[in-house]
C-alpha positions in Angstrom: 152.9 -84.3 30.8 153.1 -84.0 27.2 150.3 -86.0 25.0 151.8 -88.3 22.1 149.8 -87.6 18.7 149.6 -90.1 16.0 151.5 -89.6 12.9 149.4 -88.9 10.4 151.1 -88.7 6.9 149.8 -86.1 4.3 150.9 -87.1 0.6 152.2 -84.7 -1.8 150.9 -83.2 -4.4 150.0 -85.8 -7.2 149.4 -85.7 -11.1 147.6 -89.1 -11.1 143.9 -87.5 -10.4 144.1 -85.5 -13.4 145.6 -88.5 -15.7 142.5 -90.4 -14.5 140.3 -87.4 -15.3 141.9 -87.3 -19.0 141.3 -90.6 -19.7 138.0 -90.9 -18.2 137.3 -88.0 -20.7 138.7 -89.7 -23.8 136.9 -92.7 -22.9 133.5 -91.0 -22.2 134.2 -89.2 -25.6 135.4 -91.9 -27.7 132.7 -94.2 -26.7 130.1 -91.4 -27.7 131.5 -91.0 -31.2 132.3 -95.0 -31.5 128.6 -95.6 -31.0 127.8 -92.9 -33.5 130.2 -94.2 -36.1 128.6 -97.6 -35.9 126.6 -97.4 -38.9 129.4 -95.5 -40.8 132.5 -96.5 -43.0 135.3 -94.6 -40.7 135.7 -92.3 -37.4 138.0 -91.9 -34.6 135.8 -92.6 -32.3 137.8 -96.4 -31.3 140.8 -95.3 -31.5 139.8 -92.4 -29.1 137.8 -94.9 -26.8 141.3 -97.6 -26.6 143.6 -94.9 -25.8 141.2 -93.9 -22.5 141.9 -97.3 -21.5 145.3 -97.1 -22.2 145.3 -94.0 -20.2 143.2 -95.2 -17.4 145.6 -98.5 -17.0 148.7 -96.6 -16.5 147.0 -94.3 -14.3 146.0 -97.3 -11.9 149.4 -98.8 -12.0 151.2 -95.7 -11.6 148.9 -94.8 -8.8 149.2 -98.2 -7.1 152.9 -97.7 -7.4 152.9 -94.6 -5.8 150.6 -96.1 -2.7 152.7 -99.0 -2.6 155.7 -97.5 -2.0 154.5 -95.2 0.9 152.9 -98.0 2.2 155.8 -100.0 2.6 158.0 -97.1 3.8 155.9 -97.0 6.9 154.6 -93.7 6.2 150.9 -94.6 7.2 149.5 -95.0 10.5 146.3 -96.7 12.0 144.4 -93.2 10.9 145.6 -93.9 7.3 144.3 -97.1 7.4 140.8 -96.0 8.8 140.7 -93.3 6.4 141.6 -96.2 3.4 138.5 -98.1 5.2 136.0 -95.1 5.0 137.3 -94.6 1.1 136.5 -97.5 -0.4 133.3 -98.1 1.5 132.1 -94.9 0.2 133.3 -96.0 -3.7 131.8 -99.1 -3.7 128.7 -97.3 -2.3 128.9 -95.2 -5.2 129.2 -97.9 -7.6 125.9 -99.4 -5.8 124.2 -96.0 -7.2 125.9 -96.4 -10.5 124.8 -99.7 -11.2 121.2 -98.8 -9.2 120.6 -96.5 -12.0 120.8 -98.7 -15.0 118.6 -101.3 -13.5 116.2 -98.9 -12.5 116.1 -97.7 -16.2 115.6 -101.2 -17.1 112.8 -101.7 -14.5 111.4 -98.2 -15.6 111.1 -99.8 -19.7 110.2 -102.8 -18.7 107.6 -102.8 -16.0 106.6 -98.7 -17.0 107.2 -97.3 -20.2 106.3 -100.5 -22.6 103.2 -101.2 -20.8 102.3 -97.8 -21.0 102.7 -97.7 -24.6 101.1 -100.4 -25.0 97.7 -98.7 -23.9 98.0 -100.0 -20.3 96.2 -97.9 -18.0 94.3 -94.9 -19.3 96.4 -95.3 -22.2 94.3 -97.2 -24.5 94.8 -95.0 -27.7 98.8 -94.7 -27.3 99.5 -97.9 -29.5 97.7 -96.8 -32.2 100.1 -94.0 -33.2 103.4 -96.5 -32.7 104.0 -98.7 -35.5 101.5 -101.4 -37.1 102.2 -104.8 -35.3 103.3 -103.1 -31.8 103.2 -105.8 -29.1 104.1 -104.7 -25.7 106.2 -107.6 -24.5 109.7 -107.7 -23.0 112.0 -108.2 -24.7 111.0 -105.6 -27.2 112.1 -107.3 -30.6 111.4 -105.2 -32.9 112.4 -101.1 -33.4 110.0 -98.6 -34.9 112.2 -99.2 -38.4 111.7 -102.7 -38.5 114.7 -104.1 -37.3 114.3 -107.5 -35.8 116.9 -109.2 -33.2 116.9 -112.1 -30.9 116.7 -111.7 -26.7 120.1 -113.4 -25.4 118.9 -116.7 -23.5 120.5 -117.0 -20.3 121.9 -120.6 -21.0 125.0 -121.5 -22.4 127.9 -118.5 -21.9 125.8 -116.3 -19.5 125.1 -119.4 -17.2 128.8 -120.3 -17.6 129.8 -116.9 -16.8 127.5 -116.7 -13.7 129.6 -120.1 -12.4 132.8 -118.8 -13.2 132.0 -115.7 -11.3 130.5 -117.3 -8.2 133.8 -119.7 -7.8 136.0 -116.8 -8.0 134.7 -115.4 -5.5 134.9 -118.7 -3.3 138.5 -118.8 -4.7 139.4 -115.3 -3.6 138.1 -116.1 -0.1 140.4 -118.7 0.1 143.1 -116.5 -0.9 142.3 -113.9 1.8 141.9 -117.1 4.4 145.2 -118.4 3.3 146.8 -114.6 3.7 145.1 -114.4 7.3 146.7 -117.7 8.0 149.8 -116.7 6.9 149.9 -119.6 4.2 152.1 -117.5 1.4 152.3 -120.5 -0.9 148.1 -121.0 -1.1 147.5 -117.2 -1.2 149.2 -117.6 -4.5 147.5 -120.3 -5.8 144.2 -119.4 -4.9 144.6 -116.2 -6.0 146.0 -117.0 -9.7 143.0 -119.0 -10.3 140.9 -116.1 -9.4 142.5 -114.1 -11.7 142.7 -116.6 -14.3 138.6 -116.9 -13.1 138.3 -113.4 -14.2 140.4 -113.6 -17.7 137.9 -116.6 -18.5 134.7 -114.4 -17.7 135.8 -111.5 -19.8 137.1 -113.7 -22.8 133.6 -115.4 -22.6 131.9 -112.3 -22.5 133.6 -110.9 -25.9 132.8 -114.0 -27.2 128.8 -113.5 -26.7 129.0 -110.1 -27.7 130.7 -111.2 -31.1 127.6 -113.9 -31.5 125.3 -111.3 -30.5 126.3 -108.9 -33.4 126.9 -111.1 -36.4 124.4 -113.9 -35.2 121.4 -112.5 -33.3 121.1 -109.1 -34.5 121.4 -108.1 -31.1 123.6 -104.5 -31.4 123.4 -101.4 -29.2 120.6 -99.8 -32.2 118.4 -103.0 -31.3 115.8 -100.3 -29.5 115.5 -100.3 -25.8 116.3 -104.3 -25.6 119.7 -103.9 -26.9 120.6 -100.4 -25.3 119.5 -101.6 -21.2 121.2 -105.1 -22.7 124.8 -103.8 -23.8 124.8 -101.1 -21.5 124.3 -103.0 -18.1 126.8 -106.0 -19.5 129.0 -103.6 -21.0 129.7 -101.5 -17.7 130.0 -104.5 -15.5 132.6 -106.0 -17.7 134.5 -102.9 -17.2 134.2 -103.5 -13.8 135.5 -107.3 -13.9 138.2 -105.2 -16.2 139.3 -103.0 -13.4 138.6 -105.7 -10.6 140.9 -107.9 -12.7 144.1 -105.5 -12.8 143.5 -105.0 -8.9 143.9 -108.6 -8.4 146.9 -109.0 -10.5 148.7 -105.9 -8.7 147.9 -107.8 -5.3 149.2 -111.0 -7.2 152.2 -109.3 -7.8 152.9 -108.0 -4.5 152.1 -111.4 -2.7 155.3 -112.6 -4.8 156.8 -109.8 -3.6 156.2 -110.8 0.1 154.0 -108.3 1.0 151.3 -108.2 3.3 151.2 -109.9 6.7 148.2 -111.7 9.1 147.8 -108.7 10.8 148.2 -105.9 7.7 146.6 -106.3 4.7 143.7 -104.0 3.9 144.8 -103.6 0.0 144.0 -107.1 -0.5 141.0 -107.1 1.3 139.7 -103.9 -0.3 140.2 -106.0 -3.6 138.2 -108.6 -2.1 135.6 -106.4 -1.4 135.2 -104.9 -5.0 135.8 -108.4 -6.8 132.8 -109.6 -4.3 130.8 -106.5 -4.8 131.2 -107.2 -9.0 129.6 -111.1 -8.1 126.8 -109.6 -6.3 126.3 -107.1 -9.3 126.5 -109.9 -11.7 124.1 -112.1 -10.1 121.5 -109.7 -10.2 122.1 -108.5 -13.7 122.0 -112.3 -14.6 118.7 -112.6 -12.9 117.6 -109.5 -14.4 118.4 -109.0 -17.9 119.0 -112.8 -18.7 116.3 -114.8 -16.7 113.2 -113.0 -16.0 
């Protein structure tokens, strides 16, 4: 009696991971140089940063195309599907840890470092060695060199963006339900609305940044408040951008007739990622804007 083993596809060697690593290096190097050159007249940091972003987008579409071709060719088995689910789960867990580090830095600065500098606990003499007029309050709106800024209110654009992202979670869920029910037209409508909401969020965030820099004096060099504000909101915006690209790829696949009610993990993975991004924004909105 012969035992029938399940087929397991082993992908061929690929250049996409190397291309992605190069893109990430250019982003990190370009962003670091761009921040250093904000107060200077020149520099190539911004160009390197944009080049890195372009490389990452090229890598994403190229790698997606390869995986889609393998899937549509019937090369994947149930074991591969389980591997994809485990991989996506661990990826989202790593993203939770990534944002956890930044939320931890914000909590440390707000709840421990600032009170400590103001003389809290056994550091009664600490505030005497800081700049004159230092007040241990959050947010810190004055830097040691006297630069003044304003706190970003939770009303206005941040509130609009919160409503937009929460709505996008509902529309994406409706698209997923429509897919499970085999309603192709409804999928395209709900998914298209979700993509438009994601783009609207990014547009409003750019407008918020322009307002912060030009009218509020809130920049990356505005002390610890400016640092934590732009790091948290900026990295989240980057994740919304990646999530929107993910949804656009899914939308194109839906138009080509891909996915069935029983086989659509790629769509489910995109849904997981988008809902994760929405939950992070809700936490960010409360911790950065409201509290």
